[in-house]
Backbone as JSON Lines, residues from 0, in Angstrom:
{"i":0,"aa":"M","n":[-20.29,-7.95,-2.41],"ca":[-21.15,-8.83,-1.65],"c":[-22.49,-8.94,-2.39]}
{"i":1,"aa":"V","n":[-23.28,-9.84,-1.98],"ca":[-24.52,-10.11,-2.69],"c":[-25.74,-9.57,-1.95]}
{"i":2,"aa":"G","n":[-25.58,-8.48,-1.23],"ca":[-26.7,-7.91,-0.51],"c":[-26.86,-8.49,0.88]}
{"i":3,"aa":"R","n":[-26.01,-9.42,1.24],"ca":[-26.06,-10.0,2.57],"c":[-24.96,-9.37,3.41]}
{"i":4,"aa":"T","n":[-25.21,-9.21,4.68],"ca":[-24.25,-8.57,5.57],"c":[-23.37,-9.63,6.22]}
{"i":5,"aa":"P","n":[-22.05,-9.53,6.06],"ca":[-21.19,-10.5,6.75],"c":[-21.18,-10.24,8.24]}
{"i":6,"aa":"E","n":[-20.96,-11.31,8.98],"ca":[-20.89,-11.21,10.43],"c":[-19.58,-11.84,10.89]}
{"i":7,"aa":"F","n":[-19.05,-11.28,11.96],"ca":[-17.85,-11.83,12.57],"c":[-18.09,-11.9,14.06]}
{"i":8,"aa":"L","n":[-18.04,-13.09,14.61],"ca":[-18.3,-13.34,16.03],"c":[-19.65,-12.79,16.47]}
{"i":9,"aa":"G","n":[-20.65,-12.9,15.61],"ca":[-21.99,-12.46,15.94],"c":[-22.21,-10.97,15.83]}
{"i":10,"aa":"K","n":[-21.29,-10.26,15.27],"ca":[-21.41,-8.8,15.09],"c":[-21.41,-8.51,13.59]}
{"i":11,"aa":"K","n":[-22.33,-7.68,13.15],"ca":[-22.43,-7.34,11.73],"c":[-21.3,-6.42,11.31]}
{"i":12,"aa":"I","n":[-20.69,-6.75,10.2],"ca":[-19.64,-5.9,9.63],"c":[-20.34,-4.99,8.64]}
{"i":13,"aa":"E","n":[-20.39,-3.71,8.95],"ca":[-21.16,-2.76,8.15],"c":[-20.24,-1.81,7.39]}
{"i":14,"aa":"A","n":[-20.82,-0.82,6.78],"ca":[-20.08,0.1,5.91],"c":[-18.95,0.82,6.64]}
{"i":15,"aa":"R","n":[-19.16,1.19,7.88],"ca":[-18.12,1.93,8.63],"c":[-16.85,1.09,8.77]}
{"i":16,"aa":"E","n":[-17.01,-0.17,9.14],"ca":[-15.86,-1.05,9.29],"c":[-15.17,-1.3,7.95]}
{"i":17,"aa":"M","n":[-15.96,-1.44,6.89],"ca":[-15.38,-1.66,5.57],"c":[-14.62,-0.43,5.07]}
{"i":18,"aa":"K","n":[-15.13,0.75,5.37],"ca":[-14.43,1.98,4.96],"c":[-13.09,2.1,5.67]}
{"i":19,"aa":"I","n":[-13.07,1.8,6.95],"ca":[-11.81,1.86,7.7],"c":[-10.83,0.84,7.14]}
{"i":20,"aa":"A","n":[-11.3,-0.37,6.87],"ca":[-10.43,-1.42,6.34],"c":[-9.87,-1.03,4.96]}
{"i":21,"aa":"M","n":[-10.69,-0.43,4.12],"ca":[-10.21,-0.04,2.78],"c":[-9.22,1.12,2.85]}
{"i":22,"aa":"I","n":[-9.44,2.06,3.76],"ca":[-8.49,3.17,3.91],"c":[-7.13,2.63,4.32]}
{"i":23,"aa":"I","n":[-7.13,1.71,5.26],"ca":[-5.86,1.13,5.72],"c":[-5.24,0.26,4.62]}
{"i":24,"aa":"A","n":[-6.05,-0.47,3.86],"ca":[-5.51,-1.31,2.78],"c":[-4.9,-0.47,1.66]}
{"i":25,"aa":"L","n":[-5.47,0.69,1.4],"ca":[-4.96,1.55,0.32],"c":[-3.87,2.52,0.79]}
{"i":26,"aa":"L","n":[-3.62,2.59,2.09],"ca":[-2.59,3.49,2.61],"c":[-1.2,3.1,2.13]}
{"i":27,"aa":"H","n":[-0.89,1.82,2.16],"ca":[0.44,1.34,1.75],"c":[0.77,1.72,0.31]}
{"i":28,"aa":"P","n":[-0.08,1.37,-0.67],"ca":[0.23,1.8,-2.04],"c":[0.23,3.33,-2.2]}
{"i":29,"aa":"L","n":[-0.63,4.01,-1.47],"ca":[-0.67,5.47,-1.58],"c":[0.66,6.09,-1.15]}
{"i":30,"aa":"L","n":[1.21,5.63,-0.05],"ca":[2.48,6.17,0.43],"c":[3.62,5.87,-0.54]}
{"i":31,"aa":"I","n":[3.68,4.66,-1.04],"ca":[4.75,4.26,-1.95],"c":[4.66,5.04,-3.25]}
{"i":32,"aa":"L","n":[3.48,5.07,-3.85],"ca":[3.34,5.7,-5.16],"c":[3.41,7.22,-5.08]}
{"i":33,"aa":"T","n":[2.93,7.82,-4.0],"ca":[3.03,9.27,-3.85],"c":[4.49,9.69,-3.67]}
{"i":34,"aa":"G","n":[5.22,8.98,-2.82],"ca":[6.63,9.28,-2.64],"c":[7.42,9.13,-3.92]}
{"i":35,"aa":"T","n":[7.15,8.07,-4.67],"ca":[7.84,7.85,-5.94],"c":[7.48,8.94,-6.94]}
{"i":36,"aa":"A","n":[6.23,9.34,-6.97],"ca":[5.81,10.39,-7.9],"c":[6.47,11.73,-7.56]}
{"i":37,"aa":"I","n":[6.55,12.06,-6.29],"ca":[7.18,13.33,-5.89],"c":[8.66,13.32,-6.26]}
{"i":38,"aa":"S","n":[9.35,12.23,-5.93],"ca":[10.78,12.17,-6.25],"c":[11.02,12.15,-7.75]}
{"i":39,"aa":"S","n":[10.17,11.47,-8.51],"ca":[10.29,11.47,-9.98],"c":[10.05,12.86,-10.55]}
{"i":40,"aa":"H","n":[9.08,13.56,-9.99],"ca":[8.8,14.91,-10.45],"c":[9.98,15.84,-10.18]}
{"i":41,"aa":"L","n":[10.55,15.75,-8.99],"ca":[11.68,16.61,-8.65],"c":[12.88,16.37,-9.56]}
{"i":42,"aa":"I","n":[13.2,15.11,-9.8],"ca":[14.39,14.82,-10.6],"c":[14.18,15.11,-12.07]}
{"i":43,"aa":"S","n":[12.95,14.99,-12.55],"ca":[12.72,15.24,-13.99],"c":[12.61,16.73,-14.3]}
{"i":44,"aa":"H","n":[12.17,17.53,-13.34],"ca":[12.01,18.96,-13.6],"c":[13.23,19.8,-13.22]}
{"i":45,"aa":"D","n":[14.13,19.26,-12.45],"ca":[15.36,19.98,-12.11],"c":[16.5,18.98,-11.93]}
{"i":46,"aa":"P","n":[16.97,18.35,-13.02],"ca":[17.98,17.3,-12.9],"c":[19.33,17.79,-12.4]}
{"i":47,"aa":"T","n":[19.67,19.06,-12.59],"ca":[20.98,19.53,-12.13],"c":[21.03,19.66,-10.61]}
{"i":48,"aa":"T","n":[19.94,20.09,-10.01],"ca":[19.9,20.22,-8.55],"c":[19.93,18.86,-7.87]}
{"i":49,"aa":"Y","n":[19.23,17.9,-8.44],"ca":[19.11,16.58,-7.83],"c":[19.97,15.54,-8.52]}
{"i":50,"aa":"A","n":[21.08,15.95,-9.13],"ca":[21.93,15.03,-9.89],"c":[22.57,13.97,-9.01]}
{"i":51,"aa":"G","n":[22.79,14.26,-7.74],"ca":[23.41,13.3,-6.84],"c":[22.5,12.17,-6.41]}
{"i":52,"aa":"W","n":[21.23,12.27,-6.74],"ca":[20.27,11.25,-6.33],"c":[20.45,9.95,-7.09]}
{"i":53,"aa":"L","n":[20.58,10.06,-8.4],"ca":[20.55,8.86,-9.24],"c":[21.87,8.66,-9.97]}
{"i":54,"aa":"N","n":[22.41,7.45,-9.86],"ca":[23.57,7.09,-10.67],"c":[23.13,6.43,-11.96]}
{"i":55,"aa":"N","n":[21.9,5.97,-11.98],"ca":[21.35,5.27,-13.14],"c":[20.06,5.96,-13.57]}
{"i":56,"aa":"P","n":[20.11,6.92,-14.45],"ca":[18.87,7.57,-14.88],"c":[18.05,6.63,-15.77]}
{"i":57,"aa":"G","n":[16.82,6.97,-15.96],"ca":[15.94,6.17,-16.81],"c":[15.12,5.18,-16.01]}
{"i":58,"aa":"Y","n":[14.86,4.02,-16.63],"ca":[14.0,3.02,-16.01],"c":[14.59,2.51,-14.69]}
{"i":59,"aa":"H","n":[15.91,2.29,-14.69],"ca":[16.53,1.75,-13.48],"c":[16.46,2.75,-12.33]}
{"i":60,"aa":"G","n":[16.63,4.03,-12.62],"ca":[16.51,5.05,-11.59],"c":[15.11,5.1,-11.01]}
{"i":61,"aa":"F","n":[14.11,4.95,-11.87],"ca":[12.72,4.9,-11.4],"c":[12.52,3.7,-10.49]}
{"i":62,"aa":"S","n":[13.1,2.55,-10.87],"ca":[12.99,1.36,-10.03],"c":[13.66,1.57,-8.69]}
{"i":63,"aa":"E","n":[14.79,2.28,-8.68],"ca":[15.48,2.55,-7.42],"c":[14.62,3.42,-6.5]}
{"i":64,"aa":"M","n":[13.99,4.44,-7.07],"ca":[13.13,5.31,-6.25],"c":[11.91,4.55,-5.75]}
{"i":65,"aa":"L","n":[11.31,3.74,-6.61],"ca":[10.15,2.93,-6.21],"c":[10.53,1.98,-5.09]}
{"i":66,"aa":"Y","n":[11.68,1.34,-5.21],"ca":[12.13,0.4,-4.18],"c":[12.44,1.1,-2.87]}
{"i":67,"aa":"E","n":[13.01,2.29,-2.96],"ca":[13.34,3.05,-1.73],"c":[12.08,3.33,-0.91]}
{"i":68,"aa":"F","n":[11.02,3.76,-1.59],"ca":[9.78,4.04,-0.85],"c":[9.05,2.77,-0.45]}
{"i":69,"aa":"T","n":[9.18,1.71,-1.24],"ca":[8.6,0.42,-0.85],"c":[9.28,-0.09,0.4]}
{"i":70,"aa":"S","n":[10.6,0.0,0.43],"ca":[11.36,-0.43,1.59],"c":[11.02,0.42,2.82]}
{"i":71,"aa":"S","n":[10.88,1.71,2.64],"ca":[10.53,2.58,3.77],"c":[9.14,2.27,4.28]}
{"i":72,"aa":"S","n":[8.22,2.03,3.38],"ca":[6.85,1.75,3.79],"c":[6.73,0.4,4.49]}
{"i":73,"aa":"A","n":[7.58,-0.54,4.1],"ca":[7.57,-1.86,4.74],"c":[8.42,-1.89,6.0]}
{"i":74,"aa":"N","n":[9.12,-0.79,6.31],"ca":[9.94,-0.67,7.52],"c":[11.07,-1.67,7.58]}
{"i":75,"aa":"N","n":[11.64,-2.06,6.42],"ca":[12.75,-3.01,6.49],"c":[14.11,-2.35,6.25]}
{"i":76,"aa":"G","n":[14.15,-1.14,5.74],"ca":[15.39,-0.38,5.63],"c":[16.38,-0.86,4.61]}
{"i":77,"aa":"S","n":[16.0,-1.76,3.73],"ca":[16.96,-2.18,2.71],"c":[17.04,-1.12,1.62]}
{"i":78,"aa":"G","n":[18.09,-1.19,0.83],"ca":[18.27,-0.19,-0.21],"c":[18.6,-0.83,-1.54]}
{"i":79,"aa":"F","n":[18.32,-0.12,-2.59],"ca":[18.62,-0.55,-3.96],"c":[19.8,0.3,-4.37]}
{"i":80,"aa":"E","n":[21.01,-0.25,-4.27],"ca":[22.21,0.55,-4.44],"c":[22.25,1.24,-5.8]}
{"i":81,"aa":"G","n":[22.86,2.39,-5.8],"ca":[22.88,3.24,-6.98],"c":[22.09,4.51,-6.73]}
{"i":82,"aa":"L","n":[21.28,4.49,-5.71],"ca":[20.5,5.67,-5.34],"c":[21.27,6.41,-4.26]}
{"i":83,"aa":"G","n":[21.53,7.69,-4.51],"ca":[22.22,8.51,-3.52],"c":[21.25,8.92,-2.43]}
{"i":84,"aa":"D","n":[20.97,7.98,-1.53],"ca":[19.88,8.19,-0.59],"c":[20.25,8.83,0.73]}
{"i":85,"aa":"N","n":[21.5,9.25,0.93],"ca":[21.86,9.93,2.16],"c":[21.86,11.44,1.93]}
{"i":86,"aa":"T","n":[20.69,11.94,1.53],"ca":[20.49,13.37,1.31],"c":[19.33,13.81,2.19]}
{"i":87,"aa":"P","n":[19.2,15.11,2.44],"ca":[18.09,15.55,3.29],"c":[16.72,15.13,2.74]}
{"i":88,"aa":"F","n":[16.52,15.22,1.42],"ca":[15.21,14.83,0.88],"c":[14.9,13.38,1.18]}
{"i":89,"aa":"W","n":[15.83,12.47,0.87],"ca":[15.56,11.04,1.07],"c":[15.4,10.72,2.56]}
{"i":90,"aa":"N","n":[16.22,11.32,3.39],"ca":[16.11,11.03,4.83],"c":[14.77,11.49,5.39]}
{"i":91,"aa":"I","n":[14.33,12.69,5.02],"ca":[13.06,13.22,5.53],"c":[11.87,12.5,4.91]}
{"i":92,"aa":"A","n":[11.89,12.34,3.58],"ca":[10.76,11.71,2.89],"c":[10.58,10.26,3.35]}
{"i":93,"aa":"C","n":[11.67,9.51,3.41],"ca":[11.55,8.12,3.84],"c":[11.2,8.01,5.32]}
{"i":94,"aa":"G","n":[11.66,8.95,6.13],"ca":[11.29,8.95,7.54],"c":[9.81,9.19,7.73]}
{"i":95,"aa":"I","n":[9.27,10.14,6.97],"ca":[7.82,10.42,7.04],"c":[7.02,9.21,6.6]}
{"i":96,"aa":"V","n":[7.42,8.61,5.47],"ca":[6.71,7.43,4.96],"c":[6.79,6.29,5.97]}
{"i":97,"aa":"M","n":[7.96,6.11,6.59],"ca":[8.13,5.04,7.56],"c":[7.25,5.25,8.79]}
{"i":98,"aa":"L","n":[7.17,6.47,9.28],"ca":[6.33,6.75,10.45],"c":[4.86,6.53,10.15]}
{"i":99,"aa":"I","n":[4.41,7.06,9.01],"ca":[2.99,6.92,8.66],"c":[2.65,5.46,8.4]}
{"i":100,"aa":"A","n":[3.51,4.75,7.66],"ca":[3.23,3.34,7.32],"c":[3.3,2.43,8.52]}
{"i":101,"aa":"R","n":[4.01,2.83,9.55],"ca":[4.1,1.97,10.72],"c":[2.96,2.2,11.7]}
{"i":102,"aa":"Y","n":[2.57,3.46,11.91],"ca":[1.62,3.74,12.98],"c":[0.17,3.9,12.55]}
{"i":103,"aa":"L","n":[-0.1,4.39,11.35],"ca":[-1.5,4.52,10.94],"c":[-2.21,3.18,10.77]}
{"i":104,"aa":"P","n":[-1.55,2.14,10.23],"ca":[-2.26,0.85,10.15],"c":[-2.6,0.23,11.5]}
{"i":105,"aa":"I","n":[-2.0,0.7,12.56],"ca":[-2.34,0.2,13.89],"c":[-3.69,0.78,14.34]}
{"i":106,"aa":"I","n":[-3.96,2.0,13.95],"ca":[-5.18,2.68,14.38],"c":[-6.43,2.03,13.76]}
{"i":107,"aa":"G","n":[-6.33,1.6,12.5],"ca":[-7.48,1.02,11.8],"c":[-8.08,-0.2,12.48]}
{"i":108,"aa":"P","n":[-7.3,-1.25,12.74],"ca":[-7.87,-2.42,13.42],"c":[-8.4,-2.1,14.82]}
{"i":109,"aa":"V","n":[-7.76,-1.18,15.52],"ca":[-8.25,-0.8,16.85],"c":[-9.61,-0.11,16.72]}
{"i":110,"aa":"A","n":[-9.76,0.76,15.68],"ca":[-11.04,1.42,15.45],"c":[-12.12,0.41,15.06]}
{"i":111,"aa":"I","n":[-11.76,-0.57,14.24],"ca":[-12.73,-1.6,13.86],"c":[-13.11,-2.43,15.08]}
{"i":112,"aa":"A","n":[-12.14,-2.8,15.9],"ca":[-12.44,-3.58,17.1],"c":[-13.33,-2.8,18.06]}
{"i":113,"aa":"G","n":[-13.07,-1.51,18.21],"ca":[-13.92,-0.69,19.07],"c":[-15.33,-0.58,18.54]}
{"i":114,"aa":"S","n":[-15.46,-0.46,17.22],"ca":[-16.77,-0.38,16.6],"c":[-17.54,-1.69,16.78]}
{"i":115,"aa":"L","n":[-16.85,-2.81,16.58],"ca":[-17.52,-4.11,16.75],"c":[-17.83,-4.39,18.22]}
{"i":116,"aa":"A","n":[-17.01,-3.92,19.12],"ca":[-17.25,-4.15,20.55],"c":[-18.5,-3.42,21.04]}
{"i":117,"aa":"S","n":[-18.8,-2.28,20.41],"ca":[-19.97,-1.52,20.84],"c":[-21.29,-2.07,20.28]}
{"i":118,"aa":"K","n":[-21.2,-3.0,19.34],"ca":[-22.42,-3.58,18.75],"c":[-22.93,-4.73,19.59]}
{"i":119,"aa":"K","n":[-24.24,-4.95,19.5],"ca":[-24.86,-6.04,20.22],"c":[-24.72,-7.33,19.41]}
{"i":120,"aa":"Y","n":[-24.72,-8.44,20.12],"ca":[-24.66,-9.75,19.49],"c":[-25.94,-10.01,18.72]}
{"i":121,"aa":"I","n":[-25.79,-10.48,17.5],"ca":[-26.95,-10.78,16.66],"c":[-26.88,-12.26,16.29]}
{"i":122,"aa":"P","n":[-27.91,-13.02,16.57],"ca":[-27.88,-14.44,16.22],"c":[-27.87,-14.63,14.7]}
{"i":123,"aa":"E","n":[-27.33,-15.75,14.28],"ca":[-27.23,-16.08,12.86],"c":[-28.62,-16.25,12.25]}
{"i":124,"aa":"S","n":[-28.79,-15.72,11.02],"ca":[-30.09,-15.84,10.35],"c":[-29.86,-16.29,8.9]}
{"i":125,"aa":"A","n":[-30.92,-16.33,8.13],"ca":[-30.82,-16.76,6.73],"c":[-30.05,-15.75,5.88]}
{"i":126,"aa":"G","n":[-30.01,-14.51,6.29],"ca":[-29.31,-13.48,5.54],"c":[-27.85,-13.32,5.93]}
{"i":127,"aa":"T","n":[-27.36,-14.16,6.83],"ca":[-25.98,-14.06,7.29],"c":[-25.02,-14.6,6.23]}
{"i":128,"aa":"L","n":[-24.01,-13.83,5.94],"ca":[-22.93,-14.28,5.06],"c":[-21.82,-14.81,5.94]}
{"i":129,"aa":"K","n":[-21.61,-16.1,5.89],"ca":[-20.62,-16.72,6.77],"c":[-19.21,-16.31,6.34]}
{"i":130,"aa":"T","n":[-18.4,-15.94,7.32],"ca":[-17.03,-15.52,7.04],"c":[-16.02,-16.63,7.31]}
{"i":131,"aa":"D","n":[-16.5,-17.81,7.68],"ca":[-15.59,-18.92,7.98],"c":[-15.62,-20.0,6.9]}
{"i":132,"aa":"T","n":[-16.0,-19.63,5.69],"ca":[-16.06,-20.6,4.59],"c":[-14.91,-20.36,3.63]}
{"i":133,"aa":"S","n":[-14.6,-21.38,2.85],"ca":[-13.53,-21.24,1.86],"c":[-13.94,-20.29,0.74]}
{"i":134,"aa":"T","n":[-15.21,-20.21,0.42],"ca":[-15.67,-19.28,-0.62],"c":[-15.4,-17.83,-0.21]}
{"i":135,"aa":"F","n":[-15.71,-17.5,1.03],"ca":[-15.44,-16.16,1.52],"c":[-13.93,-15.88,1.53]}
{"i":136,"aa":"G","n":[-13.15,-16.86,1.94],"ca":[-11.69,-16.71,1.95],"c":[-11.13,-16.48,0.56]}
{"i":137,"aa":"L","n":[-11.63,-17.23,-0.43],"ca":[-11.17,-17.05,-1.8],"c":[-11.58,-15.69,-2.36]}
{"i":138,"aa":"M","n":[-12.76,-15.23,-2.01],"ca":[-13.19,-13.9,-2.47],"c":[-12.34,-12.79,-1.86]}
{"i":139,"aa":"V","n":[-12.02,-12.91,-0.59],"ca":[-11.15,-11.92,0.06],"c":[-9.77,-11.93,-0.59]}
{"i":140,"aa":"F","n":[-9.23,-13.13,-0.84],"ca":[-7.93,-13.24,-1.5],"c":[-7.97,-12.62,-2.9]}
{"i":141,"aa":"A","n":[-9.04,-12.87,-3.65],"ca":[-9.16,-12.3,-5.0],"c":[-9.23,-10.78,-4.97]}
{"i":142,"aa":"V","n":[-9.96,-10.23,-4.01],"ca":[-10.04,-8.76,-3.89],"c":[-8.67,-8.18,-3.55]}
{"i":143,"aa":"I","n":[-7.95,-8.82,-2.64],"ca":[-6.61,-8.35,-2.27],"c":[-5.68,-8.39,-3.48]}
{"i":144,"aa":"A","n":[-5.72,-9.49,-4.24],"ca":[-4.86,-9.63,-5.42],"c":[-5.2,-8.58,-6.48]}
{"i":145,"aa":"I","n":[-6.48,-8.32,-6.69],"ca":[-6.89,-7.33,-7.7],"c":[-6.49,-5.92,-7.28]}
{"i":146,"aa":"V","n":[-6.7,-5.59,-6.01],"ca":[-6.32,-4.26,-5.53],"c":[-4.8,-4.06,-5.63]}
{"i":147,"aa":"A","n":[-4.03,-5.08,-5.26],"ca":[-2.57,-4.99,-5.36],"c":[-2.13,-4.86,-6.82]}
{"i":148,"aa":"A","n":[-2.75,-5.63,-7.71],"ca":[-2.38,-5.55,-9.12],"c":[-2.71,-4.18,-9.71]}
{"i":149,"aa":"L","n":[-3.88,-3.67,-9.4],"ca":[-4.26,-2.36,-9.92],"c":[-3.43,-1.23,-9.32]}
{"i":150,"aa":"S","n":[-2.95,-1.42,-8.09],"ca":[-2.15,-0.38,-7.44],"c":[-0.73,-0.33,-7.97]}
{"i":151,"aa":"F","n":[-0.11,-1.48,-8.17],"ca":[1.31,-1.49,-8.45],"c":[1.69,-1.82,-9.89]}
{"i":152,"aa":"F","n":[0.83,-2.42,-10.68],"ca":[1.23,-2.81,-12.02],"c":[1.63,-1.63,-12.9]}
{"i":153,"aa":"P","n":[0.94,-0.49,-12.87],"ca":[1.41,0.63,-13.7],"c":[2.83,1.09,-13.34]}
{"i":154,"aa":"A","n":[3.14,1.15,-12.06],"ca":[4.49,1.55,-11.65],"c":[5.52,0.5,-12.03]}
{"i":155,"aa":"L","n":[5.15,-0.76,-11.9],"ca":[6.07,-1.83,-12.29],"c":[6.29,-1.84,-13.8]}
{"i":156,"aa":"A","n":[5.27,-1.46,-14.56],"ca":[5.42,-1.4,-16.02],"c":[6.36,-0.26,-16.42]}
{"i":157,"aa":"L","n":[6.37,0.83,-15.65],"ca":[7.26,1.94,-15.95],"c":[8.71,1.64,-15.58]}
{"i":158,"aa":"G","n":[8.95,0.84,-14.58],"ca":[10.29,0.6,-14.09],"c":[10.88,-0.73,-14.52]}
{"i":159,"aa":"P","n":[10.73,-1.75,-13.7],"ca":[11.41,-3.02,-13.96],"c":[11.03,-3.72,-15.25]}
{"i":160,"aa":"I","n":[9.76,-3.7,-15.61],"ca":[9.34,-4.38,-16.83],"c":[9.86,-3.64,-18.05]}
{"i":161,"aa":"A","n":[9.79,-2.3,-18.04],"ca":[10.32,-1.52,-19.16],"c":[11.83,-1.68,-19.27]}
{"i":162,"aa":"E","n":[12.52,-1.75,-18.14],"ca":[13.97,-1.95,-18.17],"c":[14.32,-3.31,-18.77]}
{"i":163,"aa":"Y","n":[13.57,-4.34,-18.4],"ca":[13.81,-5.66,-18.96],"c":[13.66,-5.66,-20.47]}
{"i":164,"aa":"F","n":[12.59,-5.08,-20.97],"ca":[12.38,-5.08,-22.42],"c":[13.34,-4.15,-23.17]}
{"i":165,"aa":"S","n":[13.88,-3.16,-22.48],"ca":[14.83,-2.26,-23.15],"c":[16.22,-2.89,-23.29]}
{"i":166,"aa":"M","n":[16.47,-3.97,-22.57],"ca":[17.77,-4.64,-22.68],"c":[17.88,-5.46,-23.96]}
{"i":167,"aa":"Y","n":[16.78,-5.77,-24.58],"ca":[16.81,-6.63,-25.79],"c":[16.39,-5.87,-27.01]}
């Protein structure tokens, strides 16, 4: 922002609301990437114990694990076949990710709404950053795209993109 405080419905959006919004925005990638990292660590450090997990080792196996946690975090339950996902680790890990990804993002908007409800109405002034303009909308979209790219591009480069280039 440019030193101006954005307002929504006459209430100033301050640092507390922005911190809550960022924690909730970063929760989804955190759950996906942490779960993928743990499962990758387990399979790479003890492949004989976890041999039933992956039918396709290498880049494709990494993509399968990444997709499994992405699917769990999005609560859609789809699977990337080839992953032996009916094991205690996958059932427990994906269940935990699904519960956290479903219920924690509900708490954030409620906390923001409660915080805004307790604030007094402030009339619009010269320092108000309007949130109903296309410029503000484009900036929010750009921030979302940049955060998503920085969160997922390294993992995508390790899995699907590396697999594509290894075929040729």
